[in-house]
N, C-alpha and C positions, 0 to 999 in steps of 0.2 A: 583483484576480485575476478573470479572466472565468469565467463559468459554462460547464461542459462537462456535459451531461446525456447519460446513456445509459439504454437500457431493458433491464432484466435480467429474464430468465425465472425466475419462482418457481413453487412449487406452486400458488399462487393466481393465477396469471396474470403478465403483464409489469408491472414496476415501474419507474417513472422515478426516477432516482437522479442527484443532483448530485455529480459526482465528487469536488469539493472537500471534501465531507462524509464521504467514506470515509476511515477511520483505517486499516484494512488488511483484506486478504482472506486467509483462511486455508483450507487443505484438509486432509482426512484420507481415510481409506478410505470413511467413511460420509457425508461432506458436504463442500460448498464454501460458506463463510459469509463474509458481508461484515459487518464491525463499523464503526460509525459514531461520529463525535466525540460525539454525545449518548448513547453506550453502547448504542444500539439495535443488534440484530443480526437478520440473516434468512438463511436458507438459500437458495442460488441453484442453478439448474440448468444451470450451466456448469462446465466444468473450469477449473483454475487457469490453464492455458495460454490458454484462451479469454478468461479475464478480463485477462490480462497483454497480450493483443492489444488488447482494448477500452480498456484504460487507458494504452497506450503514448503517450508524448509529453504526458503529463498531470502529470509529477512523481511517478510511482510507480516502484518499484524491486523486483525480485524478489530477495529475499534468500536463498532456499533453495528447496527442493522444496515447502515447506509455506507460505511466507508472500510476499504482495505488500504493500508498505507505501507509504503516502502520505508522502513525504519531508519535507513541511512540518510534519508532526506529530512528527518525531524530536526529542526534547528533549536527550538525552545520547548522545554517542559516545564509546567508549573508545578513543582514538587509539594507545595503546601497543600494543595487538594487534588492535583493532577487531573483536573476536570477537562483540561484541553492541552493540545500541543499546537505549535506553529510550524509549518513546513518552510523549506528554504524559498518557496515562491510567495510566502506570507499566508498562504491558506490556513485558517484555524479549523481544527477538528476536534470535536468533543468526544471524550472517552466514557463508555458506559461505566457507571459507578463500580459494578462487580468485576470489571476487567482491569482496574488500575494496577493491582499488585502483579498481574500477568504482563501488563505492558512494561513495567519496570524491569521484570526478569528478561523479557525479550529484548528490550534496549541494551541491557548489559551483555547479552549473548552477541548481539550483532555488533556492538562496538568492540568487544573483545576479539571477535573474528577479524575485524577489519585492521586492528592493531597488529595482528600477527602476520598480516599480508604485506 
């Protein structure tokens, strides 16, 4: 998998980030935060919509208003209703009902790409 780096503004200045190491991005009224595969987190000075734009085409999927997830770290999908997934770190994330089909399409694309590498 090739490296795709972005620079994310934080309160301490811009930080270079390897996107393949981002597990998920979450937002609330108080913050937008990136969580990494090594369990490191930091708050970022971008909206979730801006992060979605930066991460587009890199295997990330916007699950709902709160989360963008790196699909290579999805460990379990509940196919009967696809209401949630479990990430490699055990985090459960719920999928908006109207995004379930799109989620499966994106999961297939991401896993097909990784099988070719």
